[in-house]
N, C-alpha and C positions, 0 to 999 in steps of 0.2 A: 762720784767721779764716773764718767762715761768714756769708754774706749770704742771708737768708731773705726771699723776696719772695712776696706774696700779692696776686692780682688778683681782684676781686669784681664780680659783676653785681648791680646794685641791683634791689630789687623795687618794686612799685607804691607802697608806703608811703613810700619814700625820696625826698623832695623835696630842693630845693636847701639848705634849712635843715638837714635831717637829714644830708645829705652833709657840710656844713660842720662839724656837730657830730662826725661820725665822724672827720674829719681831726684836729680838736683833741683828741678823746678818745684817739685812737691814740697820740698823742705823750704826753699826760698820763698815761695808764695804763701804757703799756709802758715808759716811762722810769723807773718806780718799781721795776722788776725789776732787782736787782743785776747779773745776768749780761748785761743788754742794754747794749751799748756805744753804739749809736746807733739812731735811729728816723727813718724817712722815710715820708711819706704824702701823698696828694693825689688830686685829681680829674682825670679825663682831659679834655684839651682838645678831643678829637674827640667831639661829641655822638652820633655814630652808632656808636661803638665799643660792643661788648658788655661791656667791662671799664671801668666808670665810676669805680672807686675802687681804690686800691692802698695797701698799707703794706708796709714792709720793716724788718727789724732786722738788726743785726750783732752777732754773739757770737764768742767766742774759739774754740769747738769744737762739734762735733756733740753732745757730751755736755752742753754748756751750753745748746744749742738745745733739747734734750729737757727740761732743767730749766725753761726759759722756757715751753715749751708746757704744763707741768704747774703753773706758778705761779698762785697765786690771782688776782693782778692780770690776768694774761693771760686766765684763764678768765672773770673778771668782764667784761672788755672784750668778749670773744666773746659772752657771754650778753646783755649789755645793748645792744651796738651792732651787732655783726655778724649774729647770728642773726635779730633782728627786721627787719633792713633789707636783707638780701642773699639771693641765691639761690645760683647756681653760683659756685664758687671754683676758682681755678687757682693752684697754688703751686709754687715751685722753690727749691732751695737751691744756692748757688754757693760753691765754695771760693775764698777770696781769700788769696793769699800772694805779696806782691810780691818775696819773695826767691827764689822758684822760677822757673826758666826765663825770667828777665827778658831779653828780646831787646834792648829799647831802654831807655835810661835818661835 
């Protein structure tokens, strides 16, 4: 399982209403992609943080993540909500597998 996390800086056009729209749109658009198992998104509680918005998705594998990034719903979400309202982005991918090296249960 792969957890893909994206942190974004908002630009000057992104007010509180736009941010709320981005949170809702991330869930609505990304959950339409068959390979996406779950979506999380939200706004940062720290108003001084450079990363004011995040979204994350879980998929079964790196191959499925690649399919998601090329999917039309993902591309439209990026084009309509991310590109016009954000600047710098920071993303990471984590491998999740509870069956490997589980020290505590």
